[in-house]
C-alpha positions in Angstrom: -29.6 35.7 13.1 -27.6 37.1 16.0 -26.1 33.7 16.7 -25.2 33.3 13.0 -23.6 36.7 12.9 -21.6 35.9 16.1 -20.5 32.7 14.5 -19.2 34.5 11.4 -17.5 37.1 13.5 -15.7 34.3 15.3 -14.6 32.7 12.0 -13.4 36.1 10.8 -11.4 36.7 14.0 -9.6 33.4 13.7 -9.1 33.0 10.0 -8.9 36.5 8.5 -5.1 36.8 8.9 -4.7 33.5 7.1 -7.0 34.5 4.3 -5.1 37.7 3.8 -1.8 35.9 3.7 -3.2 33.3 1.3 -4.5 36.1 -1.0 -1.2 37.9 -1.0 0.7 34.7 -2.0 -1.9 32.7 -4.0 -4.1 35.5 -5.3 -6.8 33.3 -3.8 -8.3 33.2 -0.3 -8.3 29.4 0.1 -5.5 27.8 -2.0 -3.1 28.2 -4.9 -4.7 28.3 -8.3 -4.5 25.1 -10.4 -2.3 26.6 -13.0 0.5 27.6 -10.6 3.5 25.5 -9.6 2.7 25.8 -5.9 -0.7 24.1 -6.4 -0.6 20.7 -4.6 -3.9 18.9 -4.7 -7.6 19.4 -5.3 -9.7 18.3 -2.4 -13.0 19.3 -4.1 -15.1 16.4 -5.5 -14.9 16.6 -9.2 -18.1 14.6 -9.9 -21.5 15.2 -8.3 -24.8 13.3 -8.1 -26.8 11.1 -5.8 -24.6 8.1 -6.5 -21.4 10.0 -5.9 -22.7 11.4 -2.6 -23.8 7.9 -1.5 -20.4 6.5 -2.5 -18.4 9.1 -0.5 -20.9 8.9 2.4 -20.3 5.1 2.7 -16.5 5.6 2.6 -16.6 8.4 5.1 -18.7 6.4 7.5 -16.3 3.5 7.1 -13.5 5.7 8.6 -15.2 5.3 11.9 -16.0 1.6 12.1 -12.5 0.2 12.0 -11.6 -2.2 14.8 -8.3 -3.9 15.8 -9.1 -6.9 13.6 -7.7 -7.1 10.1 -10.2 -9.7 8.9 -13.1 -7.6 10.1 -11.7 -4.4 8.5 -11.1 -6.2 5.2 -14.7 -7.5 5.3 -16.1 -4.0 5.9 -14.0 -2.6 3.1 -15.2 -5.3 0.7 -18.8 -4.5 1.5 -18.2 -0.8 0.9 -16.5 -1.6 -2.4 -19.3 -3.9 -3.5 -21.9 -1.1 -2.6 -19.9 1.3 -4.8 -19.6 -1.1 -7.6 -23.3 -1.8 -7.5 -23.8 1.9 -8.1 -21.3 1.8 -11.0 -18.6 3.7 -9.1 -15.0 2.7 -8.5 -14.1 3.1 -4.8 -10.7 4.4 -5.9 -12.0 6.9 -8.5 -9.6 9.9 -8.2 -12.4 12.3 -9.0 -14.0 11.3 -5.7 -11.1 10.1 -3.6 -7.8 11.7 -2.6 -5.8 8.5 -2.2 -2.3 9.7 -2.9 -1.6 6.6 -5.0 -3.1 4.3 -2.3 -6.2 2.1 -2.4 -9.4 2.4 -0.3 -9.3 0.4 2.8 -10.7 0.4 6.4 -8.1 0.8 9.1 -8.0 0.9 12.9 -5.8 3.6 14.5 -5.0 5.1 17.8 -3.3 8.1 16.1 -5.1 11.4 16.9 -5.0 12.4 13.2 -6.6 9.2 11.8 -8.6 7.5 14.6 -12.3 7.0 14.1 -15.4 7.6 16.3 -16.8 4.1 16.5 -18.7 4.4 19.7 -20.2 7.8 18.8 -21.4 6.5 15.5 -23.1 3.5 17.1 -24.7 5.7 19.8 -25.9 8.1 17.1 -27.5 5.2 15.2 -29.3 4.1 18.4 -30.2 7.7 19.4 -32.0 8.6 16.1 -34.8 6.0 16.4 -35.1 6.6 20.1 -35.5 10.3 19.4 -38.8 9.7 17.5 -40.2 8.0 20.6 -39.3 10.9 22.9 -42.1 12.9 24.4 -41.8 16.7 25.0 -38.8 17.0 22.7 -36.7 20.1 23.3 -37.5 23.1 21.0 -35.7 22.9 17.7 -34.2 19.5 18.4 -35.6 18.0 15.2 -34.1 20.9 13.2 -30.8 20.3 15.1 -30.7 16.7 14.0 -31.5 17.6 10.4 -28.7 20.1 10.4 -26.2 17.5 11.7 -27.1 14.9 9.1 -27.5 17.4 6.3 -24.0 18.8 7.1 -22.5 15.4 6.8 -24.2 14.7 3.5 -23.1 18.1 2.1 -19.5 17.4 3.3 -19.5 14.0 1.6 -20.9 15.6 -1.6 -18.4 18.4 -1.9 -15.1 17.0 -0.5 -13.1 14.1 -1.8 -12.8 11.0 0.5 -9.4 10.8 2.2 -8.0 8.0 4.3 -7.1 10.5 7.0 -10.3 12.5 6.8 -11.8 11.5 10.2 -10.2 14.6 11.8 -12.0 16.9 9.3 -15.4 15.4 10.5 -15.0 16.5 14.1 -17.7 19.1 13.8 -20.3 16.5 12.9 -19.4 14.3 15.9 -19.4 17.3 18.3 -22.9 18.0 17.2 -23.8 14.3 17.4 -22.5 14.1 21.0 -24.9 16.9 22.0 -27.8 15.1 20.3 -26.9 11.7 21.9 -26.6 13.3 25.4 -30.0 15.0 24.9 -31.7 11.7 23.9 -30.3 9.5 26.6 -30.8 12.1 29.4 -34.5 12.2 28.5 -34.9 8.7 29.9 -35.3 9.2 33.7 -34.1 5.7 34.7 -31.1 5.8 32.4 -27.9 5.4 34.5 -26.3 8.6 33.0 -23.4 8.8 35.4 -22.3 5.2 34.9 -22.7 5.5 31.2 -20.5 8.6 31.2 -17.7 6.8 33.1 -17.9 3.9 30.5 -17.4 6.4 27.7 -14.7 8.2 29.6 -12.8 5.0 30.2 -13.2 4.0 26.5 -11.3 7.1 25.5 -8.2 6.2 27.6 -6.4 4.1 24.9 -6.8 6.9 22.4 -5.7 9.6 24.8 -2.9 7.9 26.7 -1.9 5.5 23.9 -1.8 8.1 21.1 1.4 7.1 19.2 2.2 10.8 18.7 2.8 11.2 22.4 2.2 7.8 24.2 1.8 8.0 28.0 1.3 4.3 28.2 2.2 1.7 25.5 -1.5 0.9 24.7 -0.6 0.4 21.0 1.8 -2.4 21.7 -0.4 -4.0 24.4 -3.4 -3.9 22.0 -1.4 -5.5 19.2 -0.1 -8.2 21.6 -3.6 -8.9 22.9 -5.1 -9.5 19.5 -1.9 -11.1 18.0 -1.5 -8.4 15.3 0.3 -9.3 12.1 1.3 -6.2 10.0 0.2 -6.1 6.4 3.8 -5.2 5.5 7.0 -4.8 7.5 9.3 -1.8 7.1 12.7 -1.9 8.6 13.7 1.7 9.2 15.8 1.3 12.3 19.5 1.1 11.5 20.0 -1.1 14.6 17.7 -3.7 13.1 19.2 -5.9 10.4 16.8 -6.8 7.6 18.7 -10.0 7.0 17.6 -11.2 10.4 14.0 -11.1 9.2 14.8 -12.7 5.8 16.6 -15.6 7.5 13.7 -16.4 9.9 11.7 -19.3 8.3 8.3 -18.1 9.5 8.7 -14.5 8.4 10.2 -15.7 5.1 7.1 -17.9 4.6 4.6 -15.1 5.0 6.3 -11.9 3.8 7.5 -11.1 0.3 10.9 -9.5 0.5 11.1 -9.1 -3.2 8.5 -6.3 -3.2 8.7 -2.8 -1.6 7.7 -2.7 2.1 7.7 -6.5 2.2 3.9 -7.2 2.1 2.1 -10.3 3.3 2.1 -12.9 0.5 -1.5 -13.8 1.3 -4.2 -13.3 4.0 -3.6 -15.1 7.2 -5.9 -16.6 9.8 -5.9 -15.6 13.5 -3.6 -18.5 14.6 -1.1 -17.5 12.0 -1.4 -13.8 13.0 -0.5 -14.7 16.6 2.5 -16.7 15.4 3.7 -13.8 13.2 3.3 -11.3 16.1 5.3 -13.5 18.5 8.1 -14.0 16.0 8.3 -10.3 15.1 8.2 -9.4 18.8 11.1 -11.7 19.6 13.0 -10.0 16.8 12.4 -6.7 18.5 10.3 -5.4 15.6 7.7 -3.8 17.9 10.2 -2.3 20.3 9.4 1.2 19.0 5.8 0.7 20.3 7.0 0.0 23.8 8.3 3.6 24.3 6.4 6.3 26.1 7.0 10.0 26.9 8.7 9.0 30.1 11.5 7.0 28.5 12.2 9.0 25.4 13.9 12.4 25.1 12.0 15.5 23.8 14.0 15.3 20.6 13.2 11.6 20.0 9.5 12.6 20.4 9.9 15.2 17.7 11.0 12.5 15.3 8.4 9.8 16.3 6.6 10.3 12.9 9.5 11.7 10.9 10.4 9.8 7.8 13.7 9.1 9.6 12.8 8.0 13.1 16.5 8.2 14.1 16.9 11.7 12.5 17.4 13.4 15.9 20.7 11.5 16.4 21.9 12.4 12.9 21.1 16.1 13.3 22.5 16.2 16.8 25.8 14.9 15.4 25.7 17.5 12.6 25.2 20.3 15.2 28.4 19.3 16.9 30.3 20.3 13.7 29.0 23.9 13.7 31.0 26.8 15.2 29.8 28.0 18.6 28.9 31.4 17.1 26.7 30.0 14.3 23.4 31.9 14.0 22.0 31.2 10.5 21.6 27.9 8.6 20.5 27.8 5.0 18.1 25.0 4.3 18.2 23.1 1.0 15.7 20.3 1.0 14.2 18.2 -1.8 12.5 15.3 0.0 11.8 16.8 3.4 8.9 19.2 4.0 9.4 21.5 6.9 12.1 21.7 9.5 10.5 22.9 12.7 11.9 20.1 14.8 15.4 20.7 13.4 15.0 24.4 14.1 14.1 23.6 17.7 17.2 21.5 18.2 19.4 24.2 16.5 17.9 26.9 18.6 18.2 25.0 21.9 22.0 24.7 21.3 22.8 28.1 19.7 20.3 30.4 21.3 17.0 32.1 20.7 18.3 34.2 17.8 19.5 31.1 15.8 17.6 31.0 12.6 16.9 28.7 9.6 15.5 29.7 6.2 15.0 28.0 2.9 17.6 29.2 0.4 16.1 27.3 -2.5 12.4 27.5 -3.4 9.9 28.0 -6.2 10.0 31.4 -7.8 6.3 31.8 -6.9 7.4 32.5 -3.3 9.5 35.5 -4.3 6.7 37.8 -3.4 6.9 36.9 0.3 8.3 39.6 2.6 10.7 37.0 4.1 12.6 36.8 0.8 13.4 40.5 1.1 15.0 40.3 4.5 18.8 39.8 4.6 19.9 36.3 5.6 23.7 35.8 5.6 24.8 32.2 6.0 28.0 30.2 5.7 26.6 26.7 6.5 23.9 24.9 4.5 21.9 21.8 5.6 20.7 19.7 2.7 19.1 16.3 2.0 20.1 16.0 -1.7 23.5 16.0 -3.3 22.0 16.6 -6.7 20.1 19.7 -5.4 23.4 21.1 -4.0 25.3 20.4 -7.2 22.7 22.0 -9.4 22.7 25.3 -7.4 26.0 25.9 -5.7 29.2 26.4 -7.6 31.7 23.8 -6.6 34.5 26.4 -6.1 32.4 28.1 -3.5 32.3 25.0 -1.2 35.0 24.5 1.4 33.8 21.2 2.9 30.9 18.7 2.8 30.1 16.3 5.6 27.4 13.6 5.7 25.4 12.7 8.8 22.9 10.1 8.0 20.5 11.7 5.5 21.8 15.2 6.2 24.6 17.0 4.3 26.4 19.8 6.0 28.0 22.2 3.5 30.5 24.8 4.6 31.0 27.7 2.1 34.4 29.4 1.7 32.7 32.7 2.6 29.4 34.1 3.9 26.7 34.2 1.3 23.2 35.6 1.1 22.2 34.0 -2.3 18.8 32.4 -2.8 18.1 29.8 -5.5 15.0 29.3 -7.5 13.3 26.1 -8.7 
């Protein structure tokens, strides 16, 4: 009971300020109410039962078995779908899955947000039967195992399956790691030190090849080694010409340029995958994977996973057109969510007091203290002409310049107006 009380105190210490903020804004501790405009999504499973739990359990486990083989991943996904269908459940049922318009699939990723725990899952599967053959089990070890497994079942019962949900299951695998270590260390002749080094080395591609901050181009090397053929090709780099891909006979044969994101026309075998990779590589399609933290600027790293991977250059050009004494920028975004990386670039150039704030937002946010603070601005950064036209009187605008996706609007005089959606 003391340990439980200490745990709750720790939770309260970390999360109480967030709960207070949420309650002030949402009138709810955890999230906006469903009948409000700021409500985004419902992550709670909307249907419960043994079949529903088993369905989400199977999909959650499949998040951790992906390997760098498309044929293998598709085969696993097919088996999971067949298992769900056998129980009379659609793997894409929105009452049990938060797909965001996508379809259930098994993927392999080095990204810290979506990578699985393949080795830990295999080791846990080995450890559980070994555990029952152990003599002199540590006190409460059986209860510890029950708690780990029960926690995962409860999680799968209450929360919708998400393609990026492996990160929300960290607690389960931290507990599993302790249990695995306990089981294997109980065998006197087990080469624990050597095994530890194997596990440590196996983590290197995920730590040093993490595409969010790659120290080494593991992602590219892994794709080259297996002859990876992307399921679709997306040309977002302005320096790459989509016509170059359309004119290539091999790429034209396998990819459908009439559909969004140019998907593969049909599944391909391993030989064809290697041919596709070599061709795409020769067209410099994978060049973005060859970068690492040592040959990219800090600002380029900020935009590695931005919807506009070259956005740092566009915004840097925009900043050149602001007066040296600029301190405040009004932000008017429709497509973009958040601007922390833009704010960092702005602040680096114009000083620590440089500030950005949304000047158009949902009326539900009016209760925030930030709204009441004065924020005078003469320049606005926007990503939507229609949003600007709907809110700002044309006669108040002195000049509009476009830098890639960004619009820089200069007003004739300083304003402190806010606009509501």
